[in-house]
C-alpha positions, 0 to 999 in steps of 0.5 A: 499500500502506498504511503501518503505523502501528506502525513509523516510516518508515526514513530514508535519511541520504544523502537529506539530502545535496543536493550528493551528498557522503557522510554518515557515521553515527558513534556518539556515543562515537566522536564525543566521543572524536575531538572531545576529542582534537582539542581536547586537541591544539589546546590543547597545541600552540596555547596552553599549552605553550612551544616548546623552541626559542624558549621561547615559547607562541603568544600570547607569540610573536604579541605580540612578532612583532606589536610588531616588525612594527608598529615598537614597538621600544626606540628608539621611543616607548611606545604604548598597551597596548590598541593592541598588544592590538588588533593582536595580536587582530585579526591573529594571536590571536583569543582575547580581549583579556584573555588577550592582555593578561595574557600581555603583562603577564607579559612586562613584569614584572621579578619574573616574568622574569629578562630582561623582553621588554617594556618597560612604562610604567605599572602592570604589577602586583605579586606581590599585585596585578594591572596597570592596564587596558590603556588606562592602560598603555604598552609597547614591546619591550625590548632583549633582545626584539630578540634573539628577533625580530632575524633574522626578515627573513632567512629564518631560520624558516618562516612559516605562515598566520594564522588567517584566511589573510590574513597569515603569522606565524612558526612559531618565533622565531630566539631568539638566547639560551635564553629558555626556561631564562632566563625559565621558563614555566608553562601548563596544557593538557589532561591535562598541564601545565608549570612551568619555573623561571628561570635565570641568563642568564650561567650558561645561556649559559656552559653552552651554549657549553661544550656547543658545544665538548664535545657529550658533557658530562655533567650534573655538568659542566654544573652547574658552570656552572649550579649551580641556578635563579636566581629574579628575586626572589632568596631562598634555594634549599634542597636542591641534590640535588633540583635535580640531580634536576630537571636530570636528569629534567626533574621535581623539587620545590625549596624557596624561602625568603625571605632575612632579616636579624635586627637591632634595631628602629630607635629601640626600645632594641634590640628584635629584628626580622626584616627580609625583603629577598628573597621566594620566587618569585611571593610578595608582601609583602601575602600574607605579612602576610595570612597572618601576621595569620590565624595570630596572630589566628585560629589562634593558632599564631604567637606572639611578634610585636609588629608587622608593617610593610611598608616596601617601596618602589622605592628600597629594594626589598623590606623587610617588617619583623617586630618581635619582642616583648621576650624572644622568640628571633628565630631560633625565630620565624623558624622558625615564619614559614617553617613557617606563612607563604609565606616558604617555598614549594615549586616543582614543576619540570615541564620539559614542552615541545614538541619537533617538535610533541610534548610531551616532558619534558626535562632541562637538557642536552636543553633546551640541545641543543634550543636549540642545534640551533635556533640551528644551523639559524637561523644556517645559513639566515641565512648562506645567505640572506646569501650568496644576497643577496651573490651576487646583488649581486656578479652585478650589480656584475660586470655593471656593471663590465663596462659601465664598461670600455667605457662609450662602446660601451655608450652607442652600443648603447643609442642605436642600439636601438629600445626597452629590450628591444632595448637589453637584448638587444644588451647581452647579446649584445655583452658576454655579460651575463645578463638581470638584469645588462643590465636593471640597467645600463639602470636605472643613472643616468648619474651612477653611471658616473663613474671614482669610482664604478668605484673604489667598485664594485671595492671592493664587489666585493672586499668581497662576495667576501670575505663570500661566502667567509666565509659559505660557510665557515660553511655548509660547516664545522660547526665554523665554524658552532658557533663563530659560534653560540658567539661570538654567545651570548658577545656576548649574555651580555656585554651582558645577563648580570646577577649571580646573585640567588638563594643556593643551599643545598647538600645533601639537602632534608630534611637542610638543613631539619633543620639550619636549624631553630633549637634552643631555645624561642620565649620566652627566660627572663630568667636571669642570664648574663654579657656578654663583650667580647674585646680583638679587639672581639667581643661575646658572652654566656654561657648562664645560669651563674654568674660562676665558669663564665667566670672560674673557675680550675678545671682549669687547663691544659685550657682554650683561652685568649681575650683578654678585655677586659671581663666584666659581669653581666647577664640574658638579656633585660636591657641593657648599655651599650657604652662607646666611645673617643669617650666615648659609651655605647650601650645595647643588648639582651643577647638578640641577642648570640651565645651562647658554646658550653657545652662543658666546658673550652673557650670561644671568642669566634670566634663573637662578634658584632663591635660594629659589627654590634650598634650604629651606630659612627662612623668610627674609633670602637670599643668599649673597655668594658661597663657593666651597666644594672641594677646601680645600687649601684656607684660607677660607671664609671672612665674613662681617656683618652689624655691622662691624664684620669681620671673616675669617672662616677656610674651615673645613666643616662638612661632615654629615651636609648640613646646618651649621653656619659659624659665630656666630652673635649677636642679630640684626646683619646679614652678608652683604657680603661673599667672597671666598679667593683663596690664602689669598692675597686679600684685604678686604673692607668695605663701610658704609652708611655714605660713609666710605671705609676701606681696609686692607689685609686679612692676618690681620684676623686670621681664626676661626672655625665655631662657632667663632664670628669674630673680629672688622672690621671697626669702625662705627660712630653713626647711621652708618651701613655696606653697602658692604663687600667683598674680592678684588683682586688688582693683576688681570690684566685679569679682569681689575682694580677694581672699587668702585661704590657708589650711593646716589639714585641721584648721582652715582660715579665710582672711581678706588679702588687704589684711596683709601689708605689701613688702619689698621683693626678696624679703621674708613676708608676714605670718599668715597662720598661727599653728597650734600644738602638733601643727608643723606647717601649711598644707594648702594655700590660695589667694584670689576672688571668692575662694572655694574648696573642692576634693581631688574628685572636684566635689565642693567643700564648704569653707568657714566664714571670713576671719579678719585675723591674719594670724589666726589658727583657723576653723576646723571643718568636717572635711578639709579641702584638697584643692583650692581655687576661685568660684565660678558663677554663671547667671 
């Protein structure tokens, strides 16, 4: 019959199956769907997601297993990374050398993992740059990595065939510490991804041990031990409310911020700089510099930066210096840097892991429970393996001891036997031994059948029975098993735990960010202000106000008093000199000084900056006075020393030097007071330890240059020293009449300065205090307007009422003042 040309012939698919197998006709849509699902599962299970038990993805697990099998351990030498990659690729992970080496590199990076699992030798990269090629680097396992693979030879985990069935590999590693929480993980699968943040090893182990003892512990209790993530690069972590959300649900967003120090640029006369010492996780200095350059030159959104220097090295660690322009508020600039550069980054926490082969999102407690369940199984299997091995050994030892009890008879039986089989059967029949025991006796050399070996075997028998009993307790009692796991975790923490690196900032993230945003403009106006030195050594400045706002006597009785040693006029972007007891003057900027709060009726120097934080002071050196740099119309700086020398230093300050001497001191002498002279009409005053007070006009002291050593100021009696020196104004009604305060430790006296007559320079002065029995001298003395006392902590001390007698003995007070100065009123 002729075939129609209009219809193609019908093809039977089964006809192509020459072997007789069934051939299925499947639609393209169904085939694509099935293949995609198979591929997705393969990626999820075999490549992208970590296992909740050992915290490793397959490639990392295969790297560590291969290195352990090849003997690349911490007590052996380094080997080429290319050799490690080749072994892993050829035996366990046929996915390309680049993927294997990249995974291996991460295991060696201290800035990626809290506990690196590979000890790398060579260039393993930085947050900004990749590593050298595998042929240039070397590696071996780290000590903590041995905790992950150390029990593989004791039947602790199941094995599976490798990709070609020629070898076996572990499905999971024994993992003696919670690697997943400690080192974190990241991976992108099909339709899902994981991004886990690292935590502190010691904190995680402590929480796990608490959970062992208290399985019903809630999240709040666990967070007492693990308050938040701990990043390898340190830095700040903002908003613990979001951290708690991540710990509870397994998802959340935390904000990381660089840790900085604000201070002066070395050799720049006090110019401010922001020094970055710790960076957010995964951020490098080059990336920040690149972004700063872009924001300064292209977008113009970042202003006030003079220079950026990367001084990072192996010795000092991260050190990125951002120098501010003159007059720029560093706090405002820092806020812009956080907002516009990677110095502040977000980390999206997504704890997606494999649990029994299924992807699940776990919180902190669930992750700890998954690890602990794994350890319970590992320790149980290890204990069963060890008990079995010890039971097998005990069986052999028991048989050998039976033979040793009648060794002559054993020898005769062996010699009378035709072959080994007959000898074994004879031993089994004669002594009731098992076939294994009889074979072991036949294999034992004659030299092991001595009396000494019998004693050793009996000791081994006892030891094996004890160990078997202990292992049986672990297997039979869950509480003993839990204690073993807890004790092993404690040993791990003792060996490898490190202090927390990341600082946690508590509170809601939005509120924390709002609170950390500095107020005020980026550029600081060069308005007048005043620089204040407290008697406790704190330095601060006022807002742009007149001098009356600091020293005005408006509304007396409504103020809080602080002991002030010196107040000098300046401008916000100006400079002042700090005068020390060593006779040095140190130039510093006014701008970095803390600003006193502008609240009516109060002033407190508790927020001031210690002088040692502002300038570099030598051992035993402290600041005794202030000098305004811009005021050159003054007679100069009046200085008095402990040995009674007085000097007026002419205001001819070096332009190119930030540190210089203002008086030439003799050995053993020091400056006790330094006062800035406004017009030369001041009165200079000394008070000595033997209660001698000398006052004379400042015009009696001729100004000298910087190198001058001064002249005789007061004549000292034997054993006496100068306790106080200062310049006092007697024609200042705004600040009130100057007073003299003296204290012997028991008696405190406040006397009008006018009660003491003026005398000539280099004389002995007049008596300022009458000593009582057992009082040998003054401990404190001070002259100035409206005096107040304070403790060394700055707390106010009430002084007695004014005593007009200049040689009185004073009044006993409940708490003697430790520091004296004049009071401050801010109306």
